[in-house]
C-alpha positions in Angstrom: -11.1 87.9 96.2 -7.9 90.1 96.0 -8.9 93.1 94.0 -6.0 95.5 94.5 -2.4 95.3 95.9 -0.1 98.2 96.9 3.5 97.3 97.4 7.2 97.5 96.3 8.4 95.8 93.1 11.0 93.3 94.0 11.5 91.6 90.6 10.4 92.1 87.1 10.7 89.4 84.5 7.9 89.5 82.0 5.2 88.2 82.2 5.8 87.9 85.9 6.7 90.2 88.7 7.0 89.9 92.5 5.4 92.5 94.7 6.3 93.0 98.3 3.2 93.8 100.3 4.0 94.3 104.0 6.7 91.6 103.9 4.7 89.1 101.8 6.0 88.5 98.2 3.1 88.1 95.7 3.9 86.4 92.4 1.8 88.2 89.8 1.4 87.6 86.1 0.8 90.8 84.1 0.5 91.6 80.4 3.1 93.7 78.6 0.6 96.6 78.4 1.0 96.8 82.2 4.8 96.2 82.2 5.2 99.3 80.0 3.9 101.4 82.8 5.7 99.9 85.8 8.4 101.9 87.7 11.8 100.5 88.5 12.4 97.7 91.0 12.3 99.1 94.5 9.5 101.5 93.7 6.0 101.4 95.0 3.0 100.6 92.7 -0.7 99.9 92.9 -2.0 97.1 90.8 -5.6 96.1 90.1 -5.7 92.3 90.4 -7.8 89.3 89.4 -7.5 86.2 91.5 -8.2 82.8 90.0 -8.5 79.7 92.2 -8.1 76.2 90.8 -7.8 72.8 92.3 -4.1 72.6 91.4 -3.0 76.2 91.7 -3.9 79.8 92.6 -3.1 82.5 90.1 -2.9 86.2 90.6 -3.0 88.6 87.6 -2.1 92.3 87.9 -3.0 95.3 85.8 -1.8 98.9 85.8 -5.3 100.3 85.0 -8.8 99.2 85.9 -9.7 99.3 82.2 -7.0 96.6 81.5 -8.5 94.4 84.2 -12.0 94.9 82.8 -10.8 93.9 79.3 -9.1 90.8 80.8 -12.2 89.8 82.6 -14.3 90.3 79.4 -11.9 88.1 77.5 -12.3 85.3 80.1 -16.0 85.2 79.3 -15.4 84.3 75.7 -15.8 80.6 74.9 -12.4 79.0 74.5 -10.3 81.9 76.0 -8.5 81.1 79.3 -6.3 83.4 81.4 -3.1 82.4 79.5 -4.6 83.4 76.1 -6.2 86.5 77.5 -2.8 87.6 78.9 -1.1 86.8 75.6 -3.6 88.9 73.7 -3.2 91.9 76.0 0.6 91.5 75.7 0.7 91.1 71.9 -1.6 94.0 70.9 -2.4 97.4 72.3 -5.7 97.2 74.2 -7.2 100.1 72.2 -6.1 98.5 68.9 -7.6 95.2 70.0 -10.9 96.9 70.7 -10.8 98.5 67.3 -10.2 95.1 65.7 -13.3 93.7 67.5 -15.5 96.6 66.7 -14.4 96.7 63.0 -14.7 92.9 62.5 -11.0 92.7 61.7 -10.4 88.9 62.0 -7.3 89.2 59.8 -5.4 91.2 62.5 -6.7 89.0 65.3 -5.5 85.7 63.8 -1.9 87.1 63.8 -1.9 86.9 67.6 -0.3 83.8 69.1 -3.0 81.2 70.0 -5.8 82.9 68.1 -7.1 81.0 65.2 -9.9 81.9 62.8 -12.7 80.4 65.0 -11.4 82.1 68.1 -11.1 85.4 66.3 -14.7 85.2 65.2 -15.8 84.3 68.7 -13.9 87.3 70.1 -15.7 89.6 67.7 -19.2 88.1 68.2 -19.1 87.8 71.9 -17.2 91.0 72.7 -18.4 93.6 70.3 -21.2 94.9 72.4 -19.2 94.6 75.6 -16.4 96.9 74.4 -18.4 99.4 72.4 -18.0 101.9 75.3 -14.3 101.1 75.9 -12.6 103.9 77.8 -9.1 104.5 76.4 -6.2 104.7 79.0 -3.9 106.4 76.5 -3.6 109.3 78.9 -1.7 107.2 81.4 1.9 108.2 81.4 4.5 105.6 80.6 7.0 105.2 83.4 10.7 105.0 82.6 11.8 101.4 83.1 15.2 99.9 83.8 14.1 96.4 83.2 17.2 94.7 82.0 19.6 97.6 82.6 21.1 96.0 85.7 21.9 92.7 83.9 25.5 91.7 83.7 25.6 91.5 80.0 23.6 92.5 76.9 23.4 88.8 76.0 21.4 88.3 79.2 19.1 91.2 78.2 18.3 89.5 74.9 17.8 86.1 76.5 15.3 87.6 78.9 13.4 89.2 76.0 13.3 85.9 74.1 12.2 84.0 77.2 9.4 86.5 77.7 8.2 86.2 74.1 8.2 82.4 74.4 6.2 82.5 77.6 3.6 84.6 75.7 3.1 81.8 73.2 5.6 82.5 70.4 7.8 79.8 69.1 11.5 80.0 70.1 12.7 80.6 66.5 10.1 83.3 66.0 11.1 85.0 69.2 14.8 84.8 68.4 14.3 86.2 64.9 12.2 89.1 66.2 14.6 90.0 68.9 17.6 89.9 66.6 15.7 92.2 64.1 15.0 95.0 66.6 18.0 94.8 69.0 20.5 97.6 68.5 22.6 96.8 71.5 21.3 99.7 73.6 17.7 98.7 74.4 16.4 97.4 77.7 14.7 94.0 77.8 11.3 95.8 78.0 12.0 97.9 74.9 13.1 94.9 72.9 10.0 93.0 73.8 7.8 96.0 72.9 9.4 96.4 69.5 9.6 92.7 68.8 5.8 92.3 69.5 5.1 95.1 67.0 7.2 93.3 64.4 5.4 90.0 64.9 1.9 91.5 64.9 
């Protein structure tokens, strides 16, 4: 089991990043809640990881905080929730807000998340309520300034990166395009566009 990695960020393209650990490049999938804390490419970072081995592939998931990883692992224990949906949930809603929805039986907010229907929302509440009752907020973690998208050759590339990230999180292309167009003011980074677009869609 790979539980933690410390290395240099080589690439960032939500929801994936490449981390150089002693010359080995690890491809890591991470939720947007983690991307908001990442430093610029070329900087060192420690990520808490969860490694999943399947017959056809090995997947490595990374998280900025232990609490995020713990919530991800709790999501995986819910019937019908796999790694992709767990990652999408953590990307589409603030972890603390998600916990509040579960504790307050707020199925209406949960079904707005991509991939979450009424039955899944009900399972999330029933199976997770007791497990997240003592959730420790990581609000105190400082947000790192990110240059994701700033080094792209054109603003069009920035918006395309944001749209691609939203689609990979489970949103339909038209939904992603509309959301990006709504929040884009021509000066935002890809990461900022994704953050604001997710707020609009949820």
